[in-house]
C-alpha positions in Angstrom: 1.4 20.2 12.5 3.2 21.2 15.3 5.3 24.2 14.2 7.1 24.5 17.4 8.7 21.2 16.9 10.3 21.8 13.0 14.0 22.6 14.5 13.5 19.9 17.0 15.0 16.6 16.9 12.3 14.8 18.9 10.5 12.3 16.6 6.7 12.3 17.0 4.4 9.5 18.6 3.9 6.0 17.2 0.4 6.7 17.0 1.1 9.7 14.8 3.1 7.6 12.3 0.5 5.1 12.0 -2.3 8.0 11.2 0.2 9.1 8.6 0.7 5.6 6.9 -3.1 5.2 6.7 -3.5 8.5 5.2 -0.9 7.5 2.5 -2.3 4.2 1.9 -5.5 5.9 0.9 -4.2 8.1 -1.1 -4.6 8.4 -5.1 -0.8 8.2 -5.6 -0.3 5.2 -3.1 -3.2 3.4 -5.6 -1.1 4.5 -8.7 2.0 3.2 -7.3 0.7 -0.2 -6.3 -1.1 -0.3 -9.8 2.4 0.3 -11.5 4.2 -2.2 -9.6 2.4 -5.5 -9.1 5.5 -7.0 -7.3 5.2 -4.2 -5.1 1.7 -4.8 -3.5 2.2 -8.7 -3.3 5.9 -7.5 -0.9 3.0 -5.4 0.9 0.9 -8.2 1.3 3.4 -10.6 2.5 4.4 -7.9 5.3 1.1 -7.5 6.5 0.8 -8.1 10.3 4.4 -8.2 10.6 6.1 -6.6 13.9 8.6 -4.6 11.8 9.1 -2.4 14.3 10.7 -3.2 17.8 
């Protein structure tokens, strides 16, 4: 983490957020959440491949 940017309103790069998302999707917490909420898993699969950000 770049501590110089903590007080800045600058956003991280898109690549940074993609890496964070990949780390989150492989976390035990994410797996537990998906198993607890099967409809969430279906919704996530339905959105896979969509370009949700312009």
